[in-house]
All heavy atoms as an XYZ file, in Angstrom:
485
protein
N      34.974      4.369     23.512
C      35.572      4.405     22.213
C      34.860      5.375     21.262
O      34.991      5.283     20.001
C      35.742      3.081     21.617
O      34.375      2.614     21.330
N      34.108      6.399     21.825
C      33.541      7.378     21.069
C      32.116      6.924     20.565
O      31.408      7.671     19.816
N      31.622      5.793     20.863
C      30.310      5.338     20.416
C      29.306      5.708     21.549
O      29.579      5.763     22.756
C      30.294      3.838     20.310
C      31.209      3.303     19.183
N      31.008      3.584     17.847
C      32.374      2.583     19.274
C      31.908      3.116     17.165
N      32.772      2.443     17.954
N      28.036      5.880     21.090
C      27.004      6.163     22.043
C      26.785      4.846     22.848
O      27.131      3.774     22.427
C      25.701      6.523     21.338
C      25.785      7.766     20.568
O      26.599      8.644     21.000
O      25.138      7.942     19.596
N      26.085      5.057     24.041
C      25.780      3.848     24.906
C      24.284      3.636     24.941
O      23.550      4.635     25.036
C      26.415      3.966     26.319
C      27.892      4.008     26.362
C      28.272      4.279     27.817
C      28.498      2.683     25.928
N      23.851      2.413     24.927
C      22.495      2.131     25.019
C      22.317      1.177     26.262
O      23.144      0.320     26.485
C      21.899      1.511     23.754
C      22.558      0.251     23.423
C      20.434      1.333     23.814
N      21.198      1.304     27.060
C      20.917      0.435     28.113
C      19.990     -0.616     27.692
O      18.930     -0.350     27.148
C      20.377      1.289     29.319
O      21.354      2.247     29.700
C      20.051      0.358     30.490
N      20.323     -1.859     27.941
C      19.450     -2.986     27.640
C      19.161     -3.684     28.958
O      19.929     -3.975     29.771
C      20.224     -3.981     26.745
C      19.217     -5.204     26.414
C      20.648     -3.296     25.468
N      17.864     -3.792     29.245
C      17.497     -4.452     30.525
C      16.116     -5.162     30.558
O      15.400     -4.994     31.609
N      15.679     -5.790     29.542
C      14.449     -6.443     29.551
C      14.308     -7.558     30.514
O      13.231     -7.962     31.030
C      14.151     -7.080     28.137
C      13.815     -5.963     27.154
O      13.435     -4.854     27.527
O      13.818     -6.224     25.896
N      15.427     -8.184     30.920
C      15.412     -9.302     31.819
C      15.650     -8.801     33.310
O      15.789     -9.683     34.214
C      16.554    -10.428     31.452
C      17.890     -9.811     31.431
O      18.083     -8.571     31.722
O      18.834    -10.594     31.229
N      15.607     -7.579     33.565
C      15.766     -7.000     34.897
C      17.120     -6.601     35.151
O      17.364     -6.051     36.278
N      18.146     -6.841     34.381
C      19.509     -6.264     34.600
C      19.788     -5.229     33.540
O      19.200     -5.315     32.415
C      20.487     -7.447     34.318
O      20.365     -7.988     33.069
C      20.203     -8.607     35.361
N      20.607     -4.346     33.959
C      20.992     -3.262     33.091
C      22.423     -3.460     32.618
O      23.278     -3.782     33.397
C      20.966     -1.901     33.781
C      19.477     -1.396     33.940
O      18.632     -1.867     33.183
O      19.231     -0.599     34.863
N      22.588     -3.399     31.273
C      23.962     -3.537     30.665
C      24.074     -2.364     29.753
O      23.230     -2.026     29.075
C      24.045     -4.829     29.926
C      23.982     -6.062     30.721
C      24.143     -7.346     29.789
N      23.194     -8.278     29.907
C      21.917     -8.294     29.622
N      21.318     -7.396     29.064
N      21.178     -9.252     29.782
N      25.292     -1.803     29.733
C      25.577     -0.662     28.884
C      26.515     -1.274     27.769
O      27.462     -1.764     27.923
C      26.338      0.439     29.518
C      25.548      1.008     30.644
N      24.551      1.855     30.410
C      25.594      0.885     32.032
C      23.971      2.302     31.535
N      24.638      1.708     32.549
N      25.837     -1.167     26.542
C      26.475     -1.688     25.356
C      26.895     -0.524     24.351
O      26.073      0.394     24.217
C      25.497     -2.633     24.568
C      24.920     -3.717     25.354
C      23.877     -4.463     24.623
C      26.155     -4.722     25.826
N      28.012     -0.654     23.735
C      28.469      0.405     22.820
C      27.649      0.089     21.515
O      27.487     -0.985     21.052
C      29.957      0.245     22.572
N      27.133      1.191     20.999
C      26.358      1.138     19.634
C      27.511      1.275     18.616
O      28.162      2.377     18.457
C      25.416      2.265     19.564
C      24.727      2.229     18.147
C      24.305      2.155     20.593
N      27.689      0.288     17.788
C      28.733      0.307     16.706
C      28.136      0.544     15.368
O      28.791      1.059     14.472
C      29.383     -1.038     16.685
C      30.034     -1.445     18.037
C      30.834     -2.586     17.954
N      32.239     -2.096     18.198
C      33.296     -2.578     17.774
N      33.301     -3.650     17.080
N      34.425     -1.965     18.040
N      26.848      0.257     15.211
C      26.186      0.422     13.936
C      24.681      0.700     14.120
O      24.112      0.033     15.022
C      26.469     -0.805     12.980
C      25.827     -0.689     11.684
C      26.155     -1.962     10.897
N      26.499     -3.075     11.637
C      26.918     -4.171     11.136
N      27.105     -4.363      9.972
N      27.245     -5.189     11.947
N      24.068      1.551     13.371
C      22.612      1.704     13.440
C      22.024      1.327     12.067
O      22.663      1.508     11.117
C      22.352      3.150     13.770
C      22.745      3.497     15.175
C      22.193      4.907     15.533
N      22.529      5.162     16.896
C      23.339      6.078     17.308
N      23.947      6.849     16.470
N      23.493      6.276     18.564
N      20.715      0.883     12.217
C      20.060      0.479     11.016
C      18.592      0.941     11.263
O      18.049      0.831     12.280
C      20.117     -1.039     10.832
C      19.284     -1.490      9.697
C      19.662     -1.442      8.343
C      18.015     -2.026      9.731
N      18.656     -1.952      7.525
C      17.714     -2.419      8.445
C      17.119     -2.361     10.731
C      16.459     -2.992      8.039
C      15.949     -2.956     10.416
C      15.630     -3.272      9.069
N      18.010      1.350     10.157
C      16.561      1.723     10.258
C      15.730      0.841      9.280
O      16.162      0.652      8.146
C      16.371      3.162      9.857
O      15.082      3.597      9.670
N      14.640      0.291      9.791
C      13.813     -0.580      8.907
C      12.869      0.237      8.114
O      11.671      0.034      8.163
N      13.396      1.176      7.303
C      12.595      2.088      6.525
C      11.796      1.294      5.420
O      12.399      0.551      4.684
C      13.488      3.076      5.833
C      12.796      4.083      5.048
C      11.832      4.950      5.521
C      13.058      4.206      3.646
C      11.204      5.849      4.824
C      12.394      5.111      2.851
C      11.457      5.927      3.404
N      10.521      1.294      5.440
C       9.655      0.665      4.476
C       8.862      1.682      3.679
O       7.811      2.162      4.044
C       8.737     -0.335      5.172
C       9.492     -1.417      5.917
C       8.471     -2.256      6.524
N       9.188     -3.351      7.165
C       8.675     -4.187      8.038
N       7.401     -4.159      8.282
N       9.391     -5.185      8.556
N       9.516      2.119      2.539
C       8.773      3.237      1.721
C       7.370      2.775      1.307
O       7.162      1.683      0.898
C       9.655      3.414      0.618
C      10.653      2.216      0.538
C      10.665      1.607      1.855
N       6.514      3.690      1.405
C       5.009      3.472      0.997
C       4.696      4.549     -0.143
O       5.068      5.718     -0.055
C       4.196      3.679      2.253
C       2.717      3.839      1.901
C       1.952      2.741      1.466
C       2.109      5.003      1.961
C       0.598      2.861      1.245
C       0.727      5.167      1.663
C       0.002      4.012      1.237
O      -1.299      4.149      0.973
N       3.977      4.132     -1.073
C       3.527      5.067     -2.091
C       1.975      4.941     -2.105
O       1.391      3.926     -2.335
C       3.975      4.599     -3.513
C       3.722      5.460     -4.668
C       4.419      5.125     -5.861
N       4.035      5.930     -6.979
C       3.127      5.471     -7.888
N       2.790      4.273     -7.927
N       2.884      6.280     -8.861
N       1.284      6.136     -1.921
C      -0.170      6.162     -1.771
C      -0.997      5.448     -2.919
O      -1.903      4.824     -2.721
C      -0.453      7.615     -1.643
C       0.765      8.218     -1.142
C       1.902      7.403     -1.743
N      -0.468      5.518     -4.137
C      -1.047      4.952     -5.246
C      -0.716      3.531     -5.483
O      -1.107      2.939     -6.527
N       0.034      2.923     -4.608
C       0.457      1.574     -4.780
C       1.897      1.558     -5.214
O       2.568      2.554     -5.541
N       2.623      0.332     -5.272
C       3.967      0.287     -5.594
C       4.198      0.833     -7.083
O       3.334      0.739     -7.919
C       4.293     -1.222     -5.566
C       3.138     -1.824     -4.725
C       1.938     -0.924     -4.911
N       5.394      1.303     -7.235
C       5.870      1.708     -8.635
C       6.737      0.659     -9.122
O       7.761      0.388     -8.509
C       6.550      3.128     -8.545
C       7.132      3.476     -9.856
C       6.297      4.041    -10.847
C       8.472      3.221    -10.182
C       6.838      4.300    -12.119
C       9.034      3.530    -11.439
C       8.208      4.092    -12.405
O       8.685      4.402    -13.644
N       6.496      0.178    -10.229
C       7.323     -0.834    -10.900
C       7.494     -0.314    -12.367
O       6.531     -0.267    -13.153
C       6.743     -2.197    -10.846
C       7.640     -3.242    -11.624
C       6.512     -2.680     -9.523
N       8.691      0.174    -12.721
C       8.867      0.643    -14.053
C      10.192      1.300    -14.289
O      11.045      1.296    -13.371
N      10.438      1.793    -15.406
C      11.711      2.406    -15.740
C      11.701      3.916    -15.520
O      10.725      4.597    -15.951
C      12.060      2.083    -17.250
C      13.519      2.454    -17.573
C      13.903      1.942    -18.932
O      12.945      1.747    -19.773
N      15.013      1.819    -19.194
N      12.659      4.502    -14.787
C      12.751      5.885    -14.574
C      13.216      6.642    -15.747
O      13.833      5.933    -16.649
C      13.625      6.112    -13.327
C      13.154      5.485    -12.007
C      14.281      5.594    -10.976
C      11.871      5.894    -11.540
N      13.103      7.917    -15.833
C      13.692      8.698    -16.950
C      15.201      8.479    -17.115
O      15.654      8.525    -18.319
C      13.325     10.097    -16.608
C      12.132     10.033    -15.704
C      12.330      8.801    -14.991
N      15.860      8.096    -16.085
C      17.272      7.939    -16.237
C      17.648      6.533    -16.828
O      18.809      6.309    -17.038
C      17.873      8.021    -14.825
O      17.398      6.899    -13.984
N      16.623      5.725    -17.039
C      16.861      4.387    -17.569
C      16.994      3.268    -16.612
O      17.026      2.179    -16.881
N      16.999      3.727    -15.269
C      17.061      2.683    -14.171
C      15.774      2.090    -13.897
O      14.696      2.871    -13.900
C      17.633      3.405    -12.926
C      17.542      2.430    -11.701
C      19.065      3.971    -13.096
N      15.697      0.840    -13.717
C      14.397      0.143    -13.402
C      14.233      0.219    -11.890
O      15.150     -0.025    -11.145
C      14.384     -1.271    -13.866
C      14.161     -1.374    -15.289
C      15.073     -1.221    -16.300
C      12.886     -1.432    -15.982
N      14.496     -1.396    -17.579
C      13.114     -1.474    -17.392
C      11.613     -1.546    -15.595
C      12.106     -1.531    -18.225
C      10.631     -1.688    -16.463
C      10.838     -1.718    -17.812
N      13.010      0.492    -11.375
C      12.753      0.695     -9.976
C      11.473     -0.135     -9.576
O      10.467     -0.173    -10.338
C      12.581      2.053     -9.571
N      11.534     -0.785     -8.436
C      10.406     -1.471     -7.799
C      10.360     -0.973     -6.384
O      11.109     -1.424     -5.493
C      10.613     -2.980     -7.833
S      10.664     -3.723     -9.369
N       9.593      0.069     -6.118
C       9.551      0.780     -4.762
C       8.175      0.982     -4.344
O       7.209      0.953     -5.085
C      10.351      2.155     -4.868
C      11.806      1.857     -5.205
C       9.725      3.012     -5.921
N       7.953      1.289     -3.047
C       6.747      1.694     -2.555
C       5.828      0.552     -1.999
O       4.608      0.731     -1.825
N       6.375     -0.675     -1.669
C       5.613     -1.763     -1.353
C       5.241     -1.776      0.199
O       4.535     -2.665      0.530
C       6.362     -3.081     -1.595
C       6.666     -3.247     -3.122
N       7.660     -2.669     -3.788
C       5.928     -4.023     -3.972
C       7.547     -3.043     -5.050
N       6.532     -3.834     -5.178
N       5.884     -1.016      0.877
C       5.731     -0.980      2.347
C       6.208     -2.247      2.922
O       7.157     -2.853      2.528
C       4.289     -0.584      2.777
C       4.247     -0.217      4.280
C       2.793      0.185      4.590
O       1.857     -0.024      3.947
O       2.672      0.902      5.644
N       5.462     -2.965      3.781
C       5.892     -4.247      4.349
C       5.707     -5.436      3.443
O       6.113     -6.503      3.698
N       4.967     -5.282      2.265
C       4.659     -6.306      1.439
C       5.825     -6.557      0.391
O       5.754     -7.484     -0.485
C       3.441     -6.061      0.673
N       6.857     -5.737      0.468
C       7.961     -5.915     -0.440
C       8.685     -7.343     -0.564
O       9.063     -7.751     -1.577
N       8.812     -7.892      0.692
C       9.342     -9.153      0.764
C       8.621    -10.284     -0.039
O       9.117    -11.110     -0.831
C       9.560     -9.616      2.204
C      10.114    -11.106      2.332
C      10.592     -8.718      2.857
N       7.295    -10.202      0.065
C       6.436    -11.192     -0.584
C       6.237    -10.897     -2.083
O       6.131    -11.790     -2.894
N       6.228     -9.581     -2.418
C       6.054     -9.220     -3.729
C       7.307     -9.102     -4.627
O       7.216     -8.976     -5.871
C       5.228     -7.806     -3.881
C       3.812     -7.905     -3.336
C       3.295     -6.421     -3.263
C       2.953     -8.830     -4.119
N       8.402     -9.240     -3.938
C       9.735     -9.085     -4.691
C       9.839    -10.005     -5.866
O      10.255     -9.619     -6.934
N       9.564    -11.344     -5.703
C       9.700    -12.333     -6.801
C       8.695    -11.973     -7.959
O       9.064    -12.051     -9.081
C       9.343    -13.592     -6.169
C       9.737    -13.432     -4.762
C       9.363    -12.007     -4.430
N       7.557    -11.498     -7.625
C       6.544    -11.137     -8.693
C       7.003     -9.959     -9.471
O       6.993     -9.911    -10.641
C       5.170    -10.878     -7.997
C       4.238    -10.397     -8.987
C       4.716    -12.118     -7.297
N       7.535     -8.987     -8.769
C       7.964     -7.756     -9.453
C       9.252     -7.966    -10.190
O       9.479     -7.444    -11.222
C       8.087     -6.551     -8.397
C       6.768     -6.036     -7.981
O       5.799     -6.173     -8.746
O       6.748     -5.397     -7.016
N      10.134     -8.906     -9.647
C      11.379     -9.187    -10.367
C      11.050     -9.889    -11.695
O      11.557     -9.577    -12.715
N       9.946    -10.743    -11.768
C       9.612    -11.394    -12.955
C       8.952    -10.361    -13.934
O       9.247    -10.368    -15.065
C       8.550    -12.429    -12.639
N       8.247     -9.340    -13.383
C       7.640     -8.319    -14.287
C       8.721     -7.487    -14.914
O       8.672     -7.173    -16.121
C       6.690     -7.450    -13.432
C       5.411     -8.036    -13.054
C       4.603     -7.295    -12.157
N       4.214     -5.943    -12.782
C       3.765     -4.966    -12.006
N       3.502     -5.055    -10.756
N       3.439     -3.781    -12.690
N       9.767     -7.133    -14.152
C      10.798     -6.320    -14.663
C      11.634     -7.035    -15.641
O      12.083     -6.568    -16.748
C      11.663     -5.764    -13.522
C      12.973     -5.142    -14.062
C      10.900     -4.813    -12.664
N      11.874     -8.426    -15.386
C      12.615     -9.229    -16.323
C      11.982     -9.363    -17.697
O      12.677     -9.524    -18.681
C      12.815    -10.635    -15.719
N      10.689     -9.358    -17.727
C       9.925     -9.421    -19.033
C      10.121     -8.145    -19.717
O      10.122     -7.838    -20.752
C       8.405     -9.715    -18.815
C       8.183    -11.132    -18.256
O       9.093    -11.950    -18.477
O       7.139    -11.367    -17.720
């Protein structure tokens, strides 16, 4: 159906599955640490946490709400 095929075979069997959607676990990192603040456009941003974003999300949400 026009989709790429991927082979899955960790259990010793090969199956060809159609790839319907791709996702990348992109975790942005900022060398100086996360940026939490208002951009010149007026948009508030909390970015650059790398893998710690899930745990720091509630803390940064509270900071932005204040």
